[in-house]
N, C-alpha and C positions, 0 to 999 in steps of 0.2 A: 391466347387466353386459355387458362386451364379451367375445366369444369369439375365440380364435385360429382364423382361417379355415383355415389349413393343417392344424391338428390335426383340425378338423371334416371337412375333405375327406379326410384320411387315414383317419379312423375310418369315414366313410361308404363309402369305396372298399373298405376291409377287409370291412365288412359285406356289401357287394354281392358281393365275392369269395367269402365264406363261403356265401351263400345263392343263388349263381348256379345255373342249371340249363340244360339244353339247350345246352351248350357256350358259355356266356357270357351267357345271357339272365338278367335279374333284374327283379323287380317294381319299379315306380317310385313307391312310396308314401312317398318321403322328401322332405325339404326341397328345394323346387325351386331356391332360390338356390345351394345346395351342388351339386345335380345339374347346374345350368347351368355352374358353375365346372369340374366334372369334364368336362363336354362340351367346353368351351372348351380344356381341356388335351389333348383327344383321347383321353380314357380311356374314354368311353362314347358311345353314339349319342345323338342329340338327344332329350332327355326330354319335349319339348313334342309335342303331338299326341294322337291318339286311342288309340294303343297303350297297354296297361297295363304294358308292360315296356320296359326298355332293354337294349342289348347291349353288353357290355364289348368294347372293342377288344382286339387282341392285347397291346398295351402295357398296357392297363388290367387285363387278366387277370393278367399277370405281376406288376404292381405290387400288385394286390389280394391275390394269394396270398402275396407277400412280406410285406405289412403284416399279414395275418391270422395269419401264422406267428410273428410277433414276440411275445415275452412281454408280458403285460399290465402296464402301469406300476402301481405301488402308489400308492394315494391317500394323501395326507398327512392326519394327524389335525388 
């Protein structure tokens, strides 16, 4: 099954925004391919390395909060 990368990126960024702490820091326990995409877009710091967290950029924090505030889409039966 193929997944829509943009939807995955938006969902992950929203989750990072919800669970961020210390003014934009978030644990990096998520799918690295999606994290890499968010990094390439300038929304988070580089997820590779020894640190256990990433930092949302200012643009990433704004977008994450906007995405997290949107109503949840209803799943179709």
